[in-house]
N, C-alpha and C positions, 0 to 999 in steps of 0.2 A: 768394288772393281774391275774397271775393263782395262785389258793388256792397250798398248799403243798401237800394237800391229794389229789388234780388231778395228782396221779402220770403218767398215761399214757401219759396226755398231756404235761404234763411237759421234757417228755420224747420226745414227738415231736418236743417240741418246743425247743429242745437243737439241734437237727438234723437239722432244720431248722433256726437257729437264724441268723446265718452266710449271710446267704441271704434274712434273712427278715431285717436285717439291713441297706445291699446294696439296697435293693429294695426301700424301705421308705426312702433313700436318694438319688432316681433315679438315680444308680451308674450304671446302665445298663453292660459299657463296663468292667467293674470290674466283675460282676457277668460271661459276658461270659469266661472273662481272667483265673479265678478263678476255670473254669469248673461248678460252682453252678446252672448253666441252668437244668443241668440233674435232679436237686431236687426239678425241676417244680410240681412234677408230682409223689406220692406214688404209687411204683413198683407192689403193692400187689394191691388195691381200683382203681388205674385209678385218684383217687382226687385230684385239687392241693391242694398246702399246706394250704391255708389258709381256705379252704373247709373243709379237713383234721383236722384240728384243732380246728375250729366250732364244726364241728361233735365228735370228742374227749371230746370236753368240755363240749357237752349237754348232750351226754352216762353221762359219771363220776358224771355230776350233778343229773340225772335222779337215777341211781343207788345208790349216796347215800344218795340222799335223799329219798327215797323208804326203805332204811334200818337204816333211822333215826339217821344217822351218823352225826358227828360235822364235817364241813368242812370253815374255812373262809367264810363269809359270806352266813351259811346255814338258813333254815327258823327258825324264832324266835323262834318257839313250838321246834324244836330239840337245840335250842340255850340253852332254859330254861331246858330242859331234862337231859341236861347232865352236866349243869354247874356246880354243885357240887361234881361229878366227875371230873370234869379239876380243878374245886379249889385244892381238897383233894392231885392230881397229882401234882399241882404247889407245894402246902405248903412242899409233901416230899420233893421236889427238893430242898427246898427254908426251911429251918427250921425255922428260924428267924423271915417268914415274917407273914402275917394275908390277912385276907380276902381284909381288903384295899390296899393291894401291889399288889394283885391279879385283884383288881378291875382298879386299876391304869395302871398294864403290858395290858389288857386288851380292852381298852379302844385306849389305845395308838395305839393298831394294827388294831383298827377299825381305827385310824383316819392316819394310813399309807395309808390305802389302797386310790389309786389315780383311777383306771379305772380298771375295768374290760373288758381285750378284746377282746374275743371269748363265744360264747354259740349263742342262740335265745334273738329277743330281747324280749321277754316275761321273759326267766333267768333274761336279765340283769336289768330290770327293780326290779324282783324279791329280787336279791341282793343286791344292794341297798338301797331298802325299809327295807330289814332284819337289813343290818348294822346299818340304822339310830335308829330302834327300839330297836336294841343292847345300840348302846350308849347312847339311853335316859336311858334303863333299868338298866344300870350301873353306872347312875349319881343318880337315884333315889337310887338304892342298897346302894351306898356310904353313903349315908344319912342316912341307917337305920342302919349302922354298928356301927353310931355315930359317923363319921368322918365328918369335915364340906367339902363339895363338890367343889372338888377344881381341876377341871377339864375345869374352865371358861377362858382357854389358848382359840388362834385366830381359833384353830379348834373346841372348841367348840361352838364359834360366828359361824361357818359355816355349826354345823348343827342345830344350833336354825334356820335358814335359809332355812331349808331345810325339805319340807314340801313333803311324799310322795303321795300328790295329785296333786302337782305342773307339771309342765313339764321337763322331763329330759335338763339335757344341751349336746349341740354337744360333749363333753367329755367325756359322758355315764353314770354322775351322777346328783344330785340335788345341786349342789357345788355352789349356787347364790354367796353367797360370792366370790367365787374366780374372778365370773365373775366383780364383782364390783372393786377388787382389779385391775383385768386385767384393767376397764375403769381408775382407777384413773391413772395409769402409764401412760397410751396413753393421757390424757387429751388435752397437747398441740398439739397431732397429730389428733385431731378429730374437728370438728364443735364447734363455742363457746356455741352453741344452743341446744347442743345435750345432755337430758339427760343421768342419769345414767338407767333407768329403759328402756329407748329406746333402747341401748347400748345393755342392758341383752337382748331384745327379739329377737335382731338378733343370738346370741348364743344358742338359743329353739332349740328341734328337731322338729323344726314347718315347715308347708311353707312355700317358697321364701315369705320376705315381701313385699308389694308394693311397698315403699319407699329405696331405697340406702343411707347408709354411705359413706360420701367421709369423704378419707384420708386426710388429710392435713399436709405442714409444715414440709417435708422430701422429699426427692426423692423415686422414685418406685422402686429402688431396697432396700431400707430399708422396704416397705412392704412386698417385694418379699422374704427378708430375715426374717421378721414374718410367713409369710406363709410357708414356708419350713421349720420353727421350730415348729411351729405349729401342722404339719401334722400329728404325731407320738402319739400326745395326743386325737386327733379325734377316732369318736368311729369306731368300723370294718366299718361299711358300709359306711361310710365316706371318709374313708381312701384309697378307690378305685379313682387312681389318677384324671380319665376323672369326676366322680362325686365332687372329691374334690374340682378341680380347677373352677367345672361351681357352686358351691357352692359359692366361694369368688365373681365371675364371677353375682352373683345372686343377691349380697349383698353390693356390695363395687365399689366407685370410686376412683380414684388417683390423685390427685389436680386436681379433676375436670373431668377426663378423664375417659372413660369406658375399660374396658379390657373383651376380651369374653374369653372363658377359654385355650384358643391357646395359646391368649397372655399371660395369665398370666404363662401356663406353660414355655412360651420361657423365660419371665425375671427371676422365677425362677430359669429355667435352669443357666442360665446366670450367676445368683450368686452364684449358685453353683459349680461353675466352675471358679471361681474368675473375670469371666469377666467383671461384675458390682459391685461397691462397694456400700453398704447401709452408708449414710451418717449419720446414726442417731444408730447406731448397738446397743452402751450403755443403748439406751432408749430398747430398744428391749429386750436386753438381761436379763434387770431386769423383764420384764413381763415374761420370759422363766422360770427363779430362780424361780416365784411362781408354777409353775407346776412341777418343781424338787424334 
């Protein structure tokens, strides 16, 4: 996600979005067929597209923060400072609304954030901590307006599991409930003695674990299909193809067999090309639906 206030970064993303989509899907031939390889570097700065977006995002984050300007994921102190002004603007646009409507709109907007893709690691951490603080503030604020807090949907439960002191997940957030839900969808493809917490630990931004999890109950193409589809949701650092494939090689085996990063790359490529067919596609589709 790129906040709408990050206008320069959003403009840069529009320039590169066709290339980015094909790159993440490993469709290298299509990149060359369309001549998109020329967009790998910015002609003015010489930066590669991912470095350019990270640099632009970081600069806009700093500029808006220094000017105490609101943006999605801004520092909590800035959010509080601009709250009443934005509330008044909302009511001007919606004359029949009151503060409770604004709060629910703000809460829904905070819940819609899936992942910030760019910026420094410190900025990403700040963005997610600020978002969780915002949701807590809004929940408490709704109570003070005399309304019953009706924010306790599944997303609210997610925020209750989000502790800024916890380790972020590979998806760049603190949404532990998402990992729990993935675990439930994959239960029959996991060892019977694997508990939810050990599964969750695998998906945290920590050093590689000492023990691997064995995927079972499906052909390896099914797991390659999972790996292919989760790629776009991992953090920027982990989306590098070599690092990404190594991440899976370090943490999982497949029906009792290990695969190195090259082996994972090979089977994932075969599945993308349609040369190999997953036998549990629907199960994996349910996992992907949790992230979309």
